C-alpha positions as CSV (number, residue, x, y, z in Angstrom):
1,M,0.0,0.0,0.0
2,P,1.4,3.4,-0.9
3,L,2.7,5.6,1.9
4,K,0.1,8.3,1.0
5,E,-2.7,5.9,2.0
6,H,-0.9,5.1,5.3
7,L,-0.7,8.8,6.0
8,A,-4.4,9.2,5.4
9,F,-5.2,6.3,7.7
10,G,-2.9,7.7,10.4
11,E,-4.4,11.2,10.2
12,R,-7.9,9.9,10.5
13,L,-6.8,7.6,13.4
14,R,-5.4,10.8,15.1
15,E,-8.7,12.6,14.5
16,E,-10.6,9.8,16.2
17,R,-8.2,9.7,19.2
18,V,-8.6,13.5,19.6
19,L,-12.3,13.3,19.3
20,L,-12.3,10.7,22.1
21,K,-10.1,13.0,24.2
22,L,-7.4,10.4,24.5
23,T,-3.7,11.0,24.6
24,Q,-1.5,8.8,22.4
25,Q,-0.4,7.0,25.6
26,D,-4.1,6.4,26.5
27,L,-5.0,4.9,23.2
28,A,-1.7,2.9,23.0
29,S,-2.4,1.4,26.4
30,A,-6.0,0.5,25.4
31,M,-4.6,-1.1,22.2
32,G,-1.9,-3.0,24.0
33,V,0.9,-1.3,22.0
34,S,3.7,1.1,22.9
35,K,3.3,4.8,22.6
36,G,6.0,4.7,19.9
37,S,3.8,2.3,17.9
38,Q,0.8,4.6,18.3
39,V,2.9,7.6,17.2
40,N,4.0,5.6,14.1
41,Y,0.4,4.5,13.3
42,E,-0.8,8.1,13.4
43,A,2.2,9.4,11.4
44,G,1.5,6.8,8.7
45,T,5.0,5.4,8.9
46,R,3.8,2.0,10.3
47,P,0.6,0.2,9.1
48,F,-1.8,-1.2,11.8
49,D,-3.4,-4.6,11.4
50,V,-7.0,-5.9,11.8
51,H,-6.4,-6.9,15.4
52,Y,-5.5,-3.3,16.2
53,L,-8.6,-2.1,14.4
54,A,-10.8,-4.5,16.3
55,K,-9.4,-3.2,19.6
56,A,-9.8,0.4,18.4
57,H,-13.4,-0.3,17.7
58,D,-13.9,-1.6,21.2
59,A,-12.3,1.6,22.5
60,G,-14.8,3.7,20.7
61,V,-12.9,4.6,17.5
62,D,-15.0,4.9,14.4
63,I,-12.9,2.4,12.3
64,V,-15.1,3.0,9.3
65,H,-14.0,6.6,9.3
66,V,-10.3,5.5,9.8
67,I,-10.5,3.2,6.8
68,T,-12.8,5.1,4.4
69,G,-12.7,8.7,5.5
70,K,-16.5,8.6,6.0
71,S,-18.1,8.2,9.4
72,L,-20.1,5.1,10.2
73,A,-23.3,7.3,10.4
74,Q,-22.5,8.8,6.9
75,V,-22.0,5.4,5.3
76,A,-25.2,4.1,7.0
77,V,-27.3,7.0,5.7
78,E,-25.8,6.8,2.2
79,N,-26.6,3.1,2.0
80,F,-29.9,3.1,3.7
81,D,-32.8,1.9,1.5
82,W,-35.4,4.6,2.1
83,A,-37.8,3.1,-0.5
84,Q,-37.8,-0.2,1.3
85,H,-38.2,1.6,4.6
86,D,-41.3,3.4,3.3
87,F,-42.7,0.1,1.8
88,V,-42.2,-1.8,5.1
89,L,-43.8,1.0,7.1
90,Q,-46.8,1.1,4.7
91,S,-47.1,-2.7,5.0
92,I,-47.1,-2.5,8.7
93,E,-49.9,0.1,8.7
94,S,-51.9,-1.9,6.2
95,W,-51.5,-5.1,8.3
96,L,-52.6,-3.2,11.5
97,L,-55.7,-1.8,9.6
98,E,-56.5,-5.2,8.1
99,A,-56.1,-7.0,11.5
100,N,-58.0,-4.1,13.3
101,L,-55.0,-3.7,15.6
102,E,-53.3,-0.7,17.1
103,L,-49.7,-0.4,18.2
104,P,-47.9,2.4,19.9
105,L,-45.4,4.3,17.8
106,D,-42.4,2.8,19.6
107,S,-43.7,-0.7,18.9
108,K,-44.3,0.1,15.3
109,M,-40.7,1.4,15.0
110,S,-39.4,-1.7,16.7
111,L,-41.3,-3.9,14.3
112,L,-40.0,-1.8,11.4
113,R,-36.4,-2.1,12.5
114,R,-36.8,-5.9,13.0
115,I,-38.2,-6.4,9.5
116,M,-35.6,-4.1,7.9
117,R,-32.9,-6.2,9.5
118,I,-34.4,-9.5,8.4
119,N,-34.7,-8.2,4.9
120,A,-31.2,-7.0,4.8
121,R,-29.7,-10.2,6.2
122,K,-31.7,-12.4,3.9
123,K,-31.4,-10.1,0.9
124,R,-35.2,-10.1,0.5
125,D,-36.9,-7.6,-1.7
126,G,-39.8,-7.0,0.7
127,S,-42.5,-8.7,-1.4
128,D,-43.2,-11.2,1.4
129,I,-43.6,-8.6,4.2
130,M,-47.4,-9.0,4.5
131,E,-46.9,-12.7,4.8
132,M,-44.4,-12.3,7.6
133,L,-46.7,-9.9,9.4
134,R,-49.7,-12.2,9.1
135,N,-47.6,-15.1,10.4
136,A,-46.4,-13.0,13.3
137,A,-50.0,-12.3,14.5
C-alpha cells in the first residue's frame, strides 16, 4: 500500500483519538501497543493490522472513518434503502388496519427495524412482508 494511504489512515486515526479526548499513551495502552507504535500509526509510517482495528473499535474509535474517511453514520445514511423503509412501514400500517389492531409508535418502529434487519440479512426484496406480518400475528 502506498505511503500516501498510510498517512491518510494515520491522520484519521489521530482525528478519532482527539475526538475521544485520549492521549497517544491512553490509546496505546488500550490497544496493548507502545506509545511509539501509536505515534508511528498516526504518522502513517507503520501500518496497523486488523487486530489493532478491532481493539480500536472496542475503545470507541469509528474504524469505518479511519478506513474510508467517512463516518459510520454517513455510510449508513448513504446506503440506507429509504424506498424499502417506506414500503415496510406502509405494509405494517396496512396489516394493522387489516387486523384491526393498534400499536404504539415505539412498537411500530421496533417492528419496522426488525423487518428491515431481516430483509437486509436475507437479501429479501420486501415482497413477502405482509406474509411475515400475518404469520407473526
